[in-house]
Legacy VTK file of the C-alpha trace (Angstrom):
# vtk DataFile Version 3.0
C-alpha trace
ASCII
DATASET POLYDATA
POINTS 210 float
0.389 0.044 -0.029
1.163 3.591 -0.741
0.081 6.408 1.634
1.160 8.843 -0.756
-1.387 7.856 -3.414
-4.079 6.877 -0.955
-6.312 9.896 -2.881
-6.421 8.240 -6.455
-9.866 7.872 -5.886
-11.684 9.455 -2.976
-14.998 7.761 -1.008
-17.469 10.502 -2.795
-15.964 9.378 -6.374
-16.454 5.777 -5.043
-20.146 6.250 -3.371
-21.093 7.988 -6.798
-19.871 4.935 -9.225
-21.343 2.482 -7.235
-24.554 4.432 -7.047
-25.137 4.872 -10.505
-24.001 1.305 -11.306
-26.458 -0.012 -8.791
-29.255 1.763 -10.680
-27.835 0.792 -14.313
-28.038 -2.937 -12.400
-31.847 -2.037 -11.522
-32.671 -0.888 -15.278
-31.293 -3.974 -16.879
-32.588 -6.669 -15.038
-35.747 -4.712 -14.231
-39.294 -7.107 -14.603
-36.487 -10.118 -15.315
-35.882 -11.351 -11.754
-35.026 -10.547 -8.526
-31.860 -11.051 -6.499
-33.227 -13.638 -4.249
-34.018 -15.837 -7.070
-30.307 -16.456 -7.253
-29.330 -16.488 -3.631
-28.238 -19.968 -3.502
-26.393 -20.120 -6.528
-22.417 -19.507 -6.351
-22.060 -17.264 -9.667
-25.175 -15.074 -8.719
-26.050 -13.182 -11.959
-26.839 -9.972 -10.434
-23.682 -10.006 -8.271
-22.029 -10.114 -11.799
-23.840 -8.063 -13.651
-23.138 -5.056 -10.722
-19.511 -5.671 -10.956
-19.600 -5.072 -14.591
-22.107 -2.209 -14.471
-19.501 -1.108 -11.728
-16.631 -1.362 -14.366
-18.759 0.335 -17.365
-19.704 3.346 -15.221
-15.651 3.679 -13.876
-14.722 3.300 -17.382
-16.983 6.064 -18.072
-16.278 9.001 -15.184
-12.825 8.371 -14.469
-10.051 8.740 -17.306
-7.514 6.000 -17.740
-4.060 7.237 -16.848
-0.521 5.350 -17.755
0.354 5.636 -13.968
-2.645 3.717 -12.538
-5.360 1.318 -13.734
-8.798 0.275 -12.295
-9.636 -3.105 -11.824
-13.151 -4.969 -10.800
-13.071 -8.582 -9.315
-15.812 -10.973 -8.791
-17.210 -14.282 -9.431
-17.337 -13.402 -13.351
-18.119 -16.906 -15.108
-19.330 -16.245 -18.827
-20.827 -13.424 -19.522
-24.030 -13.537 -22.121
-23.308 -9.676 -23.265
-20.835 -7.535 -25.498
-19.155 -5.359 -23.509
-17.284 -2.291 -25.191
-13.605 -1.853 -25.105
-12.781 -0.585 -21.484
-9.484 0.623 -19.642
-11.027 -0.769 -16.281
-9.900 -4.373 -16.014
-12.291 -7.387 -15.141
-11.001 -10.305 -13.112
-12.206 -13.340 -11.600
-12.045 -13.956 -7.963
-11.178 -11.957 -4.903
-11.964 -12.155 -1.123
-14.985 -10.244 -1.442
-18.166 -10.544 -3.837
-17.379 -7.435 -5.198
-13.548 -5.441 -5.234
-12.218 -2.444 -6.796
-8.875 -2.250 -7.027
-6.281 0.838 -8.178
-3.351 -0.814 -9.448
0.222 0.769 -10.273
0.840 0.611 -14.200
3.394 -2.017 -14.082
0.534 -4.318 -11.954
3.092 -4.773 -9.470
1.756 -2.521 -6.423
-1.394 -2.220 -5.104
-2.271 1.422 -4.547
-5.774 1.746 -3.180
-8.835 -0.620 -2.756
-11.757 2.459 -3.280
-14.315 -0.458 -2.461
-15.645 -3.499 -1.647
-19.248 -4.605 -2.125
-20.492 -7.183 0.024
-23.767 -8.674 -2.118
-25.327 -10.701 0.272
-28.849 -10.577 -1.384
-30.245 -13.148 1.322
-31.353 -10.554 3.915
-32.020 -12.562 6.736
-30.111 -11.216 9.956
-27.714 -13.905 10.248
-26.416 -13.413 6.834
-26.268 -9.606 6.609
-24.329 -9.395 10.415
-21.933 -11.849 8.772
-21.634 -9.445 5.784
-21.314 -6.599 8.178
-18.400 -8.153 10.092
-16.585 -9.110 6.640
-16.950 -5.295 5.090
-15.994 -4.313 8.715
-11.985 -5.618 8.009
-11.931 -4.372 4.752
-8.732 -2.218 3.659
-10.856 0.024 1.510
-12.141 3.700 1.201
-15.736 2.559 0.694
-17.447 -0.191 2.332
-20.992 -1.003 0.586
-23.857 -3.635 1.520
-25.937 -4.953 -0.699
-28.953 -6.878 -0.313
-32.518 -7.397 -0.955
-34.487 -6.472 2.117
-36.826 -4.010 3.931
-34.527 -1.863 5.603
-37.109 -0.990 7.811
-37.676 -4.470 9.094
-37.265 -4.775 12.500
-34.143 -6.898 14.592
-34.366 -6.700 17.778
-35.888 -2.870 18.319
-33.993 -1.626 15.542
-34.547 -1.264 11.644
-32.525 -3.372 9.392
-30.501 -0.255 8.028
-29.718 1.102 11.654
-28.848 -2.525 12.767
-26.341 -2.866 9.706
-24.703 0.068 10.554
-24.107 -0.981 14.383
-22.645 -4.048 13.295
-20.303 -2.441 10.991
-19.849 0.137 13.451
-18.479 -2.325 16.156
-15.830 -4.095 14.358
-14.687 -0.767 11.575
-12.892 2.075 12.537
-14.632 4.898 13.152
-15.029 7.786 10.484
-15.330 5.131 7.510
-17.875 5.649 4.866
-20.659 3.103 4.012
-22.921 2.472 1.534
-25.940 0.137 2.562
-28.632 -0.650 -0.279
-31.592 -2.552 -0.249
-33.442 -3.839 -3.373
-37.264 -3.993 -3.442
-39.002 -5.727 -5.795
-42.116 -4.152 -7.592
-45.176 -5.028 -5.386
-43.590 -5.484 -2.480
-42.102 -3.143 0.254
-41.563 -0.679 -2.560
-44.134 0.763 -4.943
-41.284 0.308 -8.020
-38.339 -1.992 -8.114
-35.398 -0.377 -7.059
-32.519 0.227 -4.319
-33.418 2.506 -1.155
-29.751 3.669 0.186
-28.475 5.006 2.931
-25.236 6.884 4.006
-23.514 6.350 6.821
-19.783 6.944 8.664
-19.195 4.119 11.414
-18.813 5.597 14.748
-21.841 7.660 14.015
-25.553 7.510 15.363
-27.674 8.901 12.294
-28.182 7.612 8.927
-28.774 9.940 5.886
-31.102 8.376 3.426
-29.931 8.891 -0.479
LINES 1 211
210 0 1 2 3 4 5 6 7 8 9 10 11 12 13 14 15 16 17 18 19 20 21 22 23 24 25 26 27 28 29 30 31 32 33 34 35 36 37 38 39 40 41 42 43 44 45 46 47 48 49 50 51 52 53 54 55 56 57 58 59 60 61 62 63 64 65 66 67 68 69 70 71 72 73 74 75 76 77 78 79 80 81 82 83 84 85 86 87 88 89 90 91 92 93 94 95 96 97 98 99 100 101 102 103 104 105 106 107 108 109 110 111 112 113 114 115 116 117 118 119 120 121 122 123 124 125 126 127 128 129 130 131 132 133 134 135 136 137 138 139 140 141 142 143 144 145 146 147 148 149 150 151 152 153 154 155 156 157 158 159 160 161 162 163 164 165 166 167 168 169 170 171 172 173 174 175 176 177 178 179 180 181 182 183 184 185 186 187 188 189 190 191 192 193 194 195 196 197 198 199 200 201 202 203 204 205 206 207 208 209
């Protein structure tokens, strides 16, 4: 890690890219299926498509540079779509469902991990609390939890979104940006299919609905 290059992509830029990717994902899969339909499969197409949409958004808004290269890693598997030529590299695997890394031009030095995403589509607390624990330990500028669940659902007297935020705060250092995204299908707890998103900073009590 290079502290002198730690601001290559700040948390605000990373959050904007991830948010745009989530909305693009919603539009792409609208009317086709829901994340929970694939929750038991290793190669979840929603997670895979989220990685692709994030790569496309990064390629669109962050110009390529000779000094560094962006990489999105996920459990990709075969893609059933034709992608344009991108400066962002898509890679298979990684410790998190989706990871955004920045590498030096010679591909030898990791400069920064702008964001990690835990796409834990099963909205049960047992799964989400584990995902929060994993995210809390990530070395990243932005931690993102994406799931299919009602953020207002009760968890021991707290709303689900608040419980997730506090769980992250229990293990992550204070002052770390977090993005929480809760997908609802049409006819569920949302009028229209899409994500309800919340911004949070670890160590604080309040959340901001986006």
